[in-house]
C-alpha positions as CSV (number, residue, x, y, z in Angstrom):
1,X,0.1,0.0,-0.1
2,X,1.1,3.4,-0.2
3,X,3.5,4.7,2.7
4,X,1.1,7.8,3.0
5,X,-2.4,6.2,2.4
6,X,-3.0,8.7,-0.1
7,X,-6.1,9.0,0.8
8,X,-7.4,6.2,-1.3
9,X,-10.7,4.6,-0.9
10,X,-10.0,0.8,0.4
11,X,-11.2,-2.2,-2.0
12,X,-10.5,-5.4,-0.7
13,X,-10.6,-7.4,-3.9
14,X,-8.5,-8.7,-6.6
15,X,-8.8,-10.3,-10.0
16,X,-9.1,-14.1,-11.2
17,X,-5.6,-15.4,-11.9
18,X,-7.0,-16.9,-15.2
19,X,-8.8,-14.3,-16.9
20,X,-8.5,-11.1,-15.0
21,X,-11.8,-10.3,-14.2
22,X,-12.8,-9.0,-10.7
23,X,-13.9,-11.2,-7.7
24,X,-14.5,-10.6,-4.0
25,X,-12.0,-11.4,-1.5
26,X,-14.5,-14.6,-0.3
27,X,-15.1,-15.7,-3.7
28,X,-14.0,-19.3,-3.9
29,X,-14.6,-19.5,-7.6
30,X,-14.6,-16.6,-10.8
31,X,-17.8,-16.1,-11.8
32,X,-16.7,-14.9,-14.9
33,X,-15.0,-18.1,-16.3
34,X,-15.6,-20.7,-13.4
35,X,-11.6,-21.2,-12.0
36,X,-11.3,-21.9,-8.8
37,X,-9.4,-18.8,-7.0
38,X,-6.3,-18.7,-4.1
39,X,-6.1,-22.8,-4.4
40,X,-3.3,-23.4,-3.2
41,X,-2.1,-20.5,-1.9
42,X,-1.7,-19.5,1.4
43,X,-0.1,-16.5,3.4
44,X,3.4,-16.9,3.6
45,X,3.8,-17.4,6.8
46,X,2.5,-20.5,6.8
47,X,3.4,-21.7,3.0
48,X,5.0,-24.8,1.7
49,X,7.9,-25.6,-0.3
50,X,7.0,-25.0,-4.1
51,X,5.0,-27.8,-5.7
52,X,7.9,-29.4,-8.3
53,X,8.3,-27.9,-11.5
54,X,7.0,-29.6,-14.7
55,X,9.0,-31.7,-16.8
56,X,11.7,-29.5,-18.2
57,X,11.1,-26.8,-15.5
58,X,13.6,-26.0,-12.3
59,X,13.1,-23.1,-10.3
60,X,14.3,-22.0,-6.6
61,X,12.6,-19.7,-4.1
62,X,13.9,-17.7,-1.0
63,X,10.8,-18.5,0.6
64,X,10.8,-20.9,3.8
65,X,10.4,-19.6,7.0
66,X,13.5,-20.4,9.4
67,X,13.0,-23.5,11.9
68,X,13.5,-21.6,15.0
69,X,12.9,-18.3,16.3
70,X,15.3,-15.8,16.6
71,X,14.8,-14.4,19.9
72,X,14.5,-16.9,22.3
73,X,15.4,-20.4,19.8
74,X,11.8,-22.1,20.1
75,X,10.5,-24.2,17.6
76,X,6.7,-24.3,18.6
77,X,4.7,-21.4,16.7
78,X,1.0,-20.9,17.1
79,X,-1.6,-20.6,14.1
80,X,-0.5,-17.0,13.3
81,X,3.0,-17.4,13.4
82,X,4.3,-16.1,16.4
83,X,6.9,-18.2,19.1
84,X,5.1,-19.9,21.6
85,X,7.5,-19.3,24.3
86,X,8.6,-15.9,23.8
87,X,6.0,-14.3,21.3
88,X,8.3,-12.9,18.9
89,X,6.6,-13.2,15.6
90,X,8.3,-15.8,13.1
91,X,10.0,-14.0,9.8
92,X,8.1,-15.3,6.6
93,X,11.6,-16.1,4.9
94,X,15.0,-16.4,6.0
95,X,17.7,-13.8,6.6
96,X,19.9,-14.1,3.6
97,X,19.4,-16.8,0.8
98,X,21.4,-17.6,-1.9
99,X,19.7,-19.3,-5.2
100,X,21.9,-20.9,-7.9
101,X,20.8,-22.5,-11.3
102,X,23.7,-21.8,-12.5
103,X,22.6,-20.0,-15.7
104,X,20.9,-17.6,-13.7
105,X,21.0,-16.9,-9.9
106,X,20.0,-14.6,-6.9
107,X,20.8,-13.4,-3.5
108,X,18.8,-11.5,-1.1
109,X,20.0,-10.0,2.6
110,X,18.5,-8.5,5.5
111,X,20.8,-5.4,5.8
112,X,22.1,-4.0,8.4
113,X,18.7,-2.2,9.7
114,X,15.5,-4.3,9.3
115,X,14.6,-7.1,12.1
116,X,13.1,-9.3,9.2
117,X,14.1,-9.9,5.4
118,X,10.8,-8.6,3.6
119,X,12.1,-8.9,0.2
120,X,11.5,-12.3,-2.0
121,X,12.9,-13.8,-4.6
122,X,12.3,-16.6,-7.2
123,X,14.4,-18.1,-10.3
124,X,13.5,-20.7,-12.7
125,X,14.4,-22.0,-15.8
126,X,12.8,-24.0,-18.6
127,X,14.1,-24.7,-22.6
128,X,14.7,-21.5,-24.0
129,X,14.2,-19.1,-20.9
130,X,15.1,-17.7,-18.1
131,X,13.0,-16.1,-15.5
132,X,13.2,-14.4,-12.2
133,X,10.6,-12.8,-9.7
134,X,11.2,-10.1,-6.7
135,X,9.0,-8.8,-4.8
136,X,9.8,-6.3,-1.7
137,X,7.0,-5.9,1.3
138,X,6.2,-2.2,2.1
139,X,7.2,-1.6,5.1
140,X,4.9,0.4,5.7
141,X,1.8,-2.5,5.7
142,X,1.5,-4.7,8.4
143,X,3.3,-8.1,7.6
144,X,5.0,-7.1,4.6
145,X,6.7,-10.6,4.5
146,X,3.7,-12.3,4.3
147,X,2.7,-10.3,0.9
148,X,5.9,-10.6,-0.7
149,X,6.7,-14.0,-0.1
150,X,3.4,-15.6,-0.9
151,X,3.5,-13.2,-4.0
152,X,7.0,-14.6,-5.2
153,X,5.7,-18.4,-4.8
154,X,2.5,-17.9,-6.8
155,X,3.8,-15.6,-9.2
156,X,6.7,-17.9,-10.2
157,X,4.7,-20.7,-10.7
158,X,2.6,-19.1,-12.8
159,X,4.9,-17.4,-14.8
160,X,7.0,-20.6,-15.8
161,X,3.7,-22.6,-16.0
162,X,2.6,-19.8,-18.6
163,X,5.6,-20.0,-20.5
164,X,5.6,-24.2,-20.4
165,X,2.0,-23.8,-21.9
166,X,3.1,-21.5,-25.0
167,X,2.3,-17.9,-23.6
168,X,4.8,-15.2,-25.1
169,X,6.5,-13.4,-22.2
170,X,4.3,-10.5,-21.9
171,X,1.2,-12.3,-21.1
172,X,2.9,-15.3,-19.2
173,X,4.2,-12.0,-17.1
174,X,0.2,-10.4,-16.7
175,X,-0.4,-14.0,-15.4
176,X,2.1,-14.0,-12.9
177,X,0.8,-10.3,-11.8
178,X,-2.3,-11.4,-11.5
179,X,-1.0,-14.8,-9.4
180,X,1.0,-12.5,-7.3
181,X,-2.1,-10.4,-6.2
182,X,-3.8,-13.1,-5.4
183,X,-1.7,-14.0,-3.1
184,X,-0.9,-10.9,-1.6
185,X,-4.2,-10.0,-1.1
186,X,-4.7,-13.7,0.4
187,X,-2.2,-13.4,2.8
188,X,-4.4,-10.6,4.6
189,X,-6.7,-13.1,6.1
190,X,-10.5,-12.9,6.2
191,X,-10.4,-9.3,8.1
192,X,-7.6,-7.1,5.9
193,X,-7.9,-3.8,8.0
194,X,-7.2,-0.6,7.3
195,X,-3.4,-1.9,6.4
196,X,-3.2,-5.0,5.1
197,X,0.3,-6.7,3.8
198,X,1.3,-5.1,0.6
199,X,4.7,-5.9,-1.7
200,X,6.1,-4.6,-5.0
201,X,6.3,-6.6,-8.2
202,X,8.7,-7.5,-11.1
203,X,9.4,-10.1,-12.9
204,X,12.1,-10.8,-15.7
205,X,11.7,-13.3,-18.7
206,X,14.8,-13.7,-21.0
207,X,14.5,-15.7,-24.3
208,X,17.0,-16.0,-27.2
209,X,16.1,-13.2,-28.7
210,X,14.4,-11.0,-26.2
211,X,14.2,-9.2,-22.9
212,X,10.7,-9.2,-21.2
213,X,9.9,-7.6,-17.5
214,X,6.5,-6.7,-16.0
215,X,6.4,-4.2,-12.7
216,X,3.7,-2.9,-9.9
217,X,5.5,-0.8,-7.7
218,X,9.0,0.6,-7.3
219,X,11.1,-2.4,-7.5
220,X,13.5,-2.1,-10.9
221,X,15.1,-4.1,-13.8
222,X,18.1,-2.8,-15.4
223,X,19.2,-4.4,-18.8
224,X,23.6,-4.0,-18.8
225,X,25.0,-5.2,-22.4
226,X,28.5,-6.7,-22.2
227,X,29.8,-4.6,-24.8
228,X,28.3,-2.2,-27.2
229,X,25.2,-0.4,-26.0
230,X,24.2,1.9,-23.2
231,X,23.1,0.3,-20.0
232,X,19.1,1.2,-19.3
233,X,16.2,0.9,-16.3
234,X,13.7,-1.0,-18.2
235,X,11.0,-0.1,-15.4
236,X,10.0,3.3,-14.3
237,X,9.1,3.6,-10.8
238,X,5.3,3.5,-9.1
239,X,5.7,6.4,-7.1
240,X,4.3,10.5,-7.7
241,X,8.5,11.0,-8.8
242,X,8.4,8.0,-10.9
243,X,5.3,9.1,-12.9
244,X,6.5,12.9,-12.9
245,X,10.3,11.6,-14.6
246,X,8.5,8.6,-16.7
247,X,6.4,12.0,-18.0
248,X,9.5,14.1,-18.7
249,X,9.3,16.3,-15.8
250,X,13.3,17.5,-15.2
251,X,14.3,16.4,-11.8
252,X,14.8,20.0,-10.5
253,X,11.4,20.7,-10.6
254,X,10.2,17.9,-9.4
255,X,8.9,17.5,-5.6
256,X,11.6,16.0,-3.0
257,X,11.5,14.3,-0.1
258,X,9.5,11.3,1.4
259,X,6.1,12.0,-0.5
260,X,8.1,12.0,-3.9
261,X,9.2,8.6,-2.9
262,X,5.3,7.7,-2.2
263,X,3.9,4.3,-4.0
264,X,0.8,5.0,-6.0
265,X,0.8,1.2,-7.3
266,X,1.4,-2.0,-5.5
267,X,-0.3,-5.1,-4.6
268,X,-2.4,-6.7,-1.8
269,X,-5.9,-6.6,-0.3
270,X,-6.5,-2.9,-1.0
271,X,-4.7,-2.3,-3.7
272,X,-6.8,-1.1,-6.8
273,X,-4.5,-0.6,-10.0
274,X,-2.6,-4.2,-10.4
275,X,-2.4,-4.5,-14.1
276,X,2.0,-4.8,-14.6
277,X,3.3,-2.2,-16.9
278,X,5.4,-4.2,-19.6
279,X,8.2,-3.8,-21.6
280,X,10.1,-5.8,-24.1
281,X,13.8,-5.0,-26.1
282,X,15.5,-7.3,-28.5
283,X,19.2,-6.3,-27.7
284,X,21.8,-6.8,-30.6
285,X,24.4,-8.3,-28.6
286,X,24.7,-10.3,-25.1
287,X,24.0,-8.9,-21.5
288,X,22.5,-8.8,-18.3
289,X,19.4,-8.2,-17.1
290,X,19.5,-7.3,-13.2
291,X,16.0,-8.0,-11.1
292,X,16.2,-6.0,-8.1
293,X,15.1,-4.2,-4.7
294,X,15.4,-1.0,-4.0
295,X,17.7,-2.0,-1.4
296,X,20.4,-2.2,-4.1
297,X,19.4,0.9,-6.5
298,X,19.1,2.8,-3.9
299,X,23.1,3.0,-3.9
300,X,23.6,3.1,-7.8
301,X,20.3,4.3,-9.1
302,X,21.5,5.3,-12.5
303,X,22.2,2.5,-15.0
304,X,25.6,3.3,-15.9
305,X,26.8,3.9,-12.1
306,X,25.2,0.4,-11.9
307,X,26.8,-1.0,-14.6
308,X,30.3,0.3,-13.3
309,X,29.9,-1.4,-10.1
310,X,28.6,-4.9,-11.8
311,X,31.3,-7.1,-11.8
312,X,31.8,-9.5,-14.7
313,X,32.1,-13.5,-13.5
314,X,28.9,-16.2,-12.9
315,X,25.7,-15.3,-12.0
316,X,26.1,-16.3,-8.6
317,X,29.5,-14.4,-8.2
318,X,27.8,-11.3,-9.4
319,X,24.7,-11.3,-7.4
320,X,27.1,-11.6,-4.0
321,X,29.0,-8.9,-5.3
322,X,26.3,-6.3,-5.4
323,X,24.4,-7.7,-2.4
324,X,28.0,-6.9,-0.5
325,X,28.1,-3.4,-2.7
326,X,24.5,-2.1,-0.8
327,X,25.8,-3.9,2.4
328,X,28.8,-1.9,2.6
329,X,27.4,1.1,1.2
330,X,25.0,1.1,4.4
331,X,22.7,-1.4,4.1
332,X,19.8,0.4,5.1
333,X,17.2,-2.3,3.5
334,X,16.9,-5.5,2.5
335,X,19.0,-5.8,-0.8
336,X,17.5,-8.8,-3.4
337,X,19.1,-9.4,-6.8
338,X,18.9,-11.4,-9.3
339,X,21.3,-12.0,-12.9
340,X,20.0,-13.2,-16.0
341,X,22.4,-13.6,-18.8
342,X,21.0,-13.0,-22.0
343,X,20.3,-14.6,-24.8
344,X,18.9,-17.7,-23.0
345,X,20.5,-21.2,-23.2
346,X,18.1,-23.7,-25.3
347,X,18.9,-26.1,-22.6
348,X,17.3,-25.8,-19.3
349,X,20.4,-27.8,-17.7
350,X,22.4,-25.3,-16.6
351,X,24.2,-26.4,-13.8
352,X,22.9,-28.1,-10.1
353,X,20.5,-25.8,-8.2
């Protein structure tokens, strides 16, 4: 949800992950297409490991709550996710995660100032395509990690399934965003309240000849060419400042301060506009797609700056280096980055995960 609330009317609803029609939060079936709603989706605090990927697909996710309480070491938790011994809330994910499929990789870290890692990430491979999803919990919302972790798992599974079924990247990204919104809305439970769990969404798909990105919120995707061409940010932040920049308003004339960075679009039970922005490019040569949370780009926002700070090497080494860069620069927020080389290999068997 927006950091300042924005004065928007609260809408407790979502979209059908299959057809996109509006549905109520308590509906179990879509009245437009008849599809079952929210099947298999649960709040991230109680989410199970992702279902096995279909043949030819491989994916990893940072979701999965730690086994022991970070406060007292206890292992018994109540249905709402609070430790039975000390009452501390169990986070939806781990403080540090490294996902490595060889061809692509991602790293997520708590940073230095937060108690929980509210970022979530998933990466996946299938023949001829690479995919990554990053969701960043909106810190001003209630239990933001519940939204981000539920959204990532739902989006990753939907994205890979759509691609495997033959969807082009942009329609597949739209399906993934719908699934993410459904999961984020469900994370609020039966009574969302005035400040339900919320998160951003950005996902990328790399194929043999295209790089496609979809997003809602202010998480970003960057294109970094290996040789010729200029690096570029492919996303435009869903914030007041981001909208003005996209409209061509000079930085010197744009509002400054906290209000300029307030989100105007997000995922969650109170979200109104959740259709993803979509961008596709056809690069002239090899390069890398970086999909990341603001914990990274706050320190290197300009594409040229980020490109200069991004080392060569394997995807996992690159992801580790970029996360460390953010930590060394202050680590004021959770930081997550996924690295997807272009073009995608024909086979999904890059390396063991």
